[in-house]
C-alpha positions in Angstrom: 201.9 26.3 80.1 199.6 29.2 80.7 195.9 28.4 81.0 194.9 25.6 78.7 192.0 23.2 78.9 191.7 19.8 77.2 188.7 18.0 75.8 189.1 14.3 74.8 186.5 12.8 72.5 185.7 9.2 73.6 182.1 8.7 72.9 182.2 6.6 69.7 181.4 2.9 69.3 184.3 2.1 66.9 182.0 -0.1 64.8 184.9 -1.2 62.5 186.5 -2.9 65.6 183.5 -5.3 65.5 183.5 -5.4 69.3 180.9 -5.1 72.0 183.5 -2.9 73.8 183.9 0.8 73.1 187.0 1.5 71.1 188.8 3.6 73.7 188.5 0.7 76.2 190.6 -1.6 74.0 194.2 -2.0 75.2 197.5 -1.1 73.6 200.8 -1.0 75.4 199.2 -2.7 78.5 196.5 -0.1 79.2 193.2 1.2 77.6 193.7 3.6 74.8 192.1 6.4 76.7 194.7 6.0 79.5 197.6 6.9 77.2 195.8 10.0 75.7 194.7 11.2 79.2 198.3 10.8 80.6 199.7 13.0 77.8 196.9 15.6 78.2 197.4 15.8 82.0 201.0 16.8 81.4 199.8 20.0 79.7 196.8 20.8 81.8 195.1 19.8 85.1 191.7 20.6 83.6 190.9 17.7 81.3 187.3 16.8 80.3 186.2 13.6 78.5 183.2 13.3 76.2 181.6 9.9 76.9 178.8 8.2 75.1 178.8 4.5 74.2 179.5 2.5 77.4 180.0 5.7 79.4 179.6 3.7 82.6 182.6 1.6 81.8 184.7 4.7 81.1 183.7 6.1 84.5 184.8 2.8 86.1 188.3 2.9 84.7 188.6 6.7 85.2 187.0 7.3 88.6 188.5 10.7 89.0 187.7 11.8 85.4 185.5 14.8 84.5 182.9 13.8 82.0 180.5 15.3 79.5 177.8 13.0 78.2 176.9 12.6 74.5 173.8 10.5 74.5 173.5 10.3 70.7 176.7 10.0 68.7 176.0 12.6 66.0 179.6 13.4 65.0 182.7 15.1 66.4 181.2 18.6 66.1 178.1 17.4 68.1 180.4 15.9 70.7 182.2 19.2 71.3 178.8 21.0 71.4 178.0 18.9 74.5 180.9 20.5 76.3 179.6 24.1 75.9 178.4 24.2 79.5 181.6 23.4 81.4 183.5 25.8 79.2 180.9 28.6 79.4 182.7 31.9 79.9 186.2 30.4 79.3 188.2 32.7 77.0 191.5 30.7 76.8 192.6 27.9 74.4 191.0 24.5 74.1 193.0 21.4 73.0 190.8 18.7 71.5 192.1 15.2 71.2 190.5 11.9 69.9 190.6 9.2 72.5 192.2 6.7 70.2 195.7 8.2 69.5 197.7 6.5 72.2 201.1 7.3 70.7 200.7 11.1 71.0 203.4 12.6 73.3 203.1 15.5 75.7 206.2 17.0 74.0 204.5 17.1 70.6 201.4 18.6 72.1 203.4 21.3 73.9 205.1 22.3 70.6 201.8 22.3 68.9 200.1 24.6 71.5 203.2 26.9 71.5 203.0 27.1 67.6 199.3 28.0 67.9 199.9 30.8 70.4 203.0 32.2 68.8 201.1 32.5 65.5 198.1 34.1 67.0 195.7 31.6 65.4 192.0 31.2 66.1 192.5 27.5 65.4 195.4 25.2 64.6 195.5 21.7 63.2 198.1 19.0 64.0 199.0 17.2 60.8 201.6 14.6 59.6 203.1 13.3 56.4 202.3 9.6 55.9 203.3 7.1 53.3 199.8 6.0 52.6 197.2 8.8 53.2 194.3 6.9 51.8 191.1 7.5 53.9 192.5 10.5 55.7 191.4 14.1 55.2 194.2 16.1 53.4 195.6 19.4 54.6 195.7 22.1 51.9 198.0 24.9 53.2 199.7 28.1 52.3 202.9 28.4 54.4 202.1 27.8 58.1 198.4 28.4 57.5 195.7 25.9 56.6 193.3 26.9 53.8 191.2 23.8 53.8 190.8 20.2 55.1 189.5 18.1 52.3 188.0 14.7 53.1 189.3 11.8 51.1 186.0 11.1 49.4 185.6 14.7 48.4 189.2 15.2 47.1 190.2 15.9 43.5 192.9 13.8 41.9 195.3 16.7 42.5 194.5 16.9 46.2 194.8 13.1 46.6 198.5 13.5 45.8 198.9 15.4 49.1 200.5 13.2 51.7 199.8 15.6 54.6 196.9 14.3 56.7 194.6 15.7 59.3 195.2 14.1 62.7 191.9 15.3 64.2 193.9 17.0 67.0 193.2 20.7 67.3 193.7 23.8 69.4 191.0 26.4 69.3 190.5 29.8 70.8 187.4 28.7 72.8 185.1 31.6 72.1 185.8 31.3 68.3 185.2 27.6 68.4 181.8 27.7 70.2 180.6 30.6 68.1 181.5 28.7 64.9 179.8 25.5 66.1 176.5 27.3 66.0 176.9 27.5 62.3 177.8 23.8 61.7 175.1 21.9 59.8 174.5 18.1 59.3 173.9 18.3 55.6 175.8 15.2 54.7 175.2 11.5 54.1 175.8 10.6 57.7 173.6 13.4 59.0 176.4 14.2 61.5 178.0 17.5 62.7 181.7 17.5 61.8 184.3 19.4 63.8 186.3 19.9 60.6 183.5 22.2 59.3 184.6 24.7 62.0 187.9 25.2 60.1 186.0 26.2 56.9 183.7 28.5 58.9 186.7 30.3 60.5 188.4 30.5 57.1 185.3 32.2 55.7 185.4 34.6 58.6 189.0 35.4 57.6 190.4 34.1 60.8 193.8 32.5 60.8 194.1 28.7 61.0 197.5 27.3 61.6 198.9 23.9 60.5 201.6 22.3 62.6 203.3 19.1 61.3 204.3 16.4 63.8 207.9 15.3 63.5 206.9 11.6 64.0 203.8 10.6 61.9 203.1 7.5 64.0 202.2 9.8 66.9 199.0 11.0 65.3 197.7 7.7 64.0 194.3 6.7 65.3 192.7 3.2 65.5 189.7 2.0 63.6 190.4 -1.7 63.1 191.9 -4.6 65.0 194.8 -4.6 62.6 195.5 -1.0 63.4 195.2 -1.8 67.1 197.9 -4.5 66.8 200.1 -2.1 64.8 199.9 0.6 67.4 200.5 -1.9 70.2 203.6 -3.1 68.4 204.8 0.5 68.0 204.3 1.2 71.7 206.2 -1.9 72.7 209.0 -1.1 70.3 209.2 2.4 71.8 209.4 1.0 75.3 212.2 -1.4 74.3 214.1 1.4 72.7 213.7 3.6 75.8 214.9 0.8 78.1 217.9 0.0 76.0 218.8 3.7 75.9 218.6 3.6 79.7 221.0 0.7 80.0 218.9 -2.5 79.8 219.9 -5.3 77.5 217.0 -6.7 75.5 218.4 -9.6 73.4 215.5 -9.7 70.9 213.2 -6.7 71.1 210.9 -8.2 68.4 209.8 -11.0 70.6 209.8 -9.1 73.9 206.6 -7.6 75.2 206.9 -4.9 77.9 204.1 -2.6 79.0 204.5 1.1 78.9 204.3 1.5 82.7 207.1 -1.0 83.5 210.3 0.2 85.2 213.6 -1.7 84.8 217.0 -0.8 86.2 220.3 -0.7 84.3 222.4 -3.8 83.5 219.3 -6.0 83.5 219.3 -8.6 80.7 216.1 -9.7 79.1 216.2 -12.8 76.9 213.9 -13.5 73.9 210.2 -14.2 74.3 209.8 -12.5 77.8 206.5 -10.7 78.7 206.5 -8.0 81.4 203.1 -6.5 82.2 201.3 -3.9 84.3 203.2 -1.7 86.8 206.1 -4.1 87.3 209.3 -2.6 88.8 212.6 -4.5 88.2 215.9 -3.5 89.8 219.5 -3.6 88.6 221.5 -6.6 87.3 218.5 -8.8 86.9 218.5 -11.6 84.4 215.1 -12.8 83.0 215.3 -15.9 80.8 213.1 -16.9 77.9 209.4 -17.6 78.1 209.0 -16.0 81.5 206.0 -13.8 82.3 206.0 -11.2 85.0 202.9 -9.1 85.9 202.4 -6.3 88.5 205.4 -7.4 90.6 208.3 -5.8 92.3 211.7 -7.4 91.8 214.9 -6.4 93.5 218.5 -6.4 92.2 220.8 -9.3 91.2 217.7 -11.6 90.7 217.7 -14.5 88.3 214.4 -15.6 86.8 215.0 -18.8 84.8 213.1 -20.1 81.8 209.3 -20.5 81.7 208.6 -18.9 85.1 205.5 -16.9 86.0 205.5 -14.2 88.6 202.2 -12.4 89.3 201.3 -9.8 92.0 204.4 -10.7 93.9 207.5 -9.2 95.6 211.1 -10.5 95.3 214.0 -9.2 97.3 217.6 -9.0 96.2 219.8 -12.0 95.2 216.8 -14.2 94.6 216.7 -17.1 92.1 213.4 -18.4 90.6 212.8 -21.3 88.3 212.9 -22.8 85.8 209.2 -23.3 85.5 208.2 -21.8 88.8 204.9 -20.0 89.5 204.6 -17.2 92.1 201.2 -15.6 92.6 198.7 -13.8 94.8 201.1 -11.6 96.8 203.9 -14.0 97.3 206.9 -12.4 99.0 210.5 -13.8 98.7 213.0 -12.1 101.0 216.7 -11.6 100.0 218.6 -14.7 99.0 215.6 -17.0 98.5 215.9 -19.8 96.0 212.8 -21.3 94.3 213.5 -24.0 91.8 211.9 -26.4 89.2 208.1 -26.6 89.2 207.6 -24.9 92.5 204.3 -23.1 93.0 203.9 -20.5 95.7 200.6 -18.7 96.5 200.0 -16.0 99.1 203.1 -16.9 101.1 206.3 -15.4 102.5 209.6 -17.1 102.4 212.3 -15.7 104.7 215.9 -14.8 103.9 218.0 -17.6 102.5 215.2 -20.1 102.4 215.2 -22.8 99.6 212.4 -24.7 97.9 214.2 -26.3 94.9 211.9 -28.9 93.5 208.3 -29.9 92.8 206.6 -28.2 95.8 203.3 -26.3 96.5 203.4 -23.7 99.2 200.1 -21.9 99.8 199.0 -19.6 102.6 202.3 -20.2 104.4 204.6 -18.0 106.5 208.1 -19.5 106.2 211.1 -18.2 108.2 214.8 -17.8 107.4 217.1 -20.5 106.1 214.4 -23.1 105.8 214.9 -26.1 103.5 211.8 -27.3 101.7 212.3 -30.8 100.3 211.1 -32.0 96.9 207.5 -32.8 96.7 206.4 -30.9 99.8 202.8 -29.7 99.9 201.1 -27.4 102.4 197.6 -28.8 102.5 195.9 -25.4 103.1 192.3 -26.1 101.9 189.8 -28.3 103.7 187.1 -27.9 101.0 185.5 -24.9 102.7 188.3 -22.7 104.2 192.0 -21.9 103.6 194.2 -22.4 106.6 197.7 -21.1 107.4 201.0 -23.0 107.7 203.8 -21.5 109.8 207.4 -22.8 109.4 209.9 -21.1 111.7 213.6 -20.3 111.1 216.0 -23.1 110.4 213.5 -25.8 109.7 214.3 -28.8 107.5 211.3 -30.3 105.7 212.1 -33.7 104.2 211.0 -34.7 100.7 207.4 -35.7 99.9 206.0 -34.3 103.1 202.4 -33.0 103.5 201.8 -30.3 106.1 198.1 -30.3 106.9 197.1 -26.8 107.9 196.6 -25.2 110.3 200.0 -26.3 111.6 203.2 -24.8 113.0 206.7 -26.2 112.6 208.9 -24.9 115.4 212.3 -23.3 115.0 215.2 -25.7 113.9 212.8 -28.7 113.8 213.1 -31.6 111.3 210.3 -33.3 109.4 211.2 -36.7 108.1 210.8 -37.5 104.4 207.4 -38.8 103.4 205.6 -37.5 106.6 202.0 -36.3 106.8 202.1 -33.7 109.6 198.7 -33.0 111.2 199.9 -31.6 114.5 202.3 -28.8 115.6 206.0 -29.8 115.8 208.0 -28.3 118.7 211.2 -26.5 118.2 214.4 -28.6 117.7 212.2 -31.8 117.3 212.2 -34.5 114.8 208.7 -35.3 113.4 208.1 -38.6 111.6 204.5 -39.4 110.5 204.5 -42.5 108.3 203.9 -46.2 108.7 206.8 -48.4 109.9 208.6 -50.2 107.1 208.2 -53.9 106.9 210.4 -56.1 104.7 208.9 -59.6 103.8 211.9 -61.7 102.8 211.3 -64.0 99.9 207.8 -62.6 99.2 208.4 -62.2 95.5 209.8 -65.7 95.0 206.8 -67.2 96.9 204.3 -65.2 94.8 205.9 -66.4 91.5 205.6 -70.0 92.7 201.9 -69.6 93.5 201.2 -68.0 90.1 203.0 -70.8 88.3 201.2 -73.7 90.0 197.6 -72.4 90.4 194.9 -75.2 90.5 193.2 -75.9 87.3 196.2 -75.1 85.1 197.4 -77.8 82.7 
């Protein structure tokens, strides 16, 4: 679009959230509310400014590349825009103003809105929507495509209260007209605040045209004031995400119980069973099956992967043709190469398993580098922590680790070596060697019979 600048209002406390955290920092769809609004705005303009106030330092932390205007006192939306006069000084184009708590707004709707504003030659335009329950919202009074007034709910007559078209608090202004009108805004109201909506009335009095553009999907313009509304918006975002993925060829057996963040990418012919959670910037390939009660976060998963029930995969990378679970836990940059199989109750932390390696039962593998076609027996533990430092375990290609073995790091198991079941390995094992580290078995014949006789005829018994 031709020159357009954007201002996002994100200074408020959101007192009705009853939270120590600023409203725009609360999450929906897997990211702070402000992230979603900023992402939509940046598709229209590279020049986006944010008005920060309450917890401005936290906002700067999550948006390190953002351009900020500071509103030290929160004296209303009009006052917030006044603080942006300096960075927009001399700017003669259009200014799109967005609240920071409308995460469902789409770039497409904003593009249509700005085009409507420009095609109509308006000094200001208001984005509106028809809603089923408009209680609490300002009502749009219009004549044709033009807005004649925005009437706040508490000031509305019974006749105006019948109007279902609401003000979204999203506007486009011709910047010079906006900042000139702001000089005339007063705080003669119960809250002693300067309202941006008053600019509309001032422009109307100056006989300047104000347009009203109605969003096709009313949910896009809904803001958030309470925890209940936050949950409703989060649910809407996740429903949208499921709808988009299903349209792209992903099977989601039960969208109502499936939680997928907005930034997640999933390939076609993947099947997601009920009660699965996929968070962050996870990328999942084609033909993957994810079974119920599994949780995946910020991970990369290849194609033809099977993740069985109750598994947790966090900050990890899985290759193609991998099988995980049930009830496995992968974390802290674990990497599974192609064809790896990880089974029941196996926990892997900060380790790499080479192509075709198997760890099928009840194992803990931490800080380990494991080669190709290794067999990890049930109950194997890499003892990586000495109480002060973590130490590495290296298992080379083709190794067989017998069940219930402990590998006390730092230790290296050479290529094609065998470790006997029940061993506690404290020294390196050479390639193609058998290591057995356990006490020799002793069978005491008749020991049980003798013990029973002693118990039966102990001195002092009658």
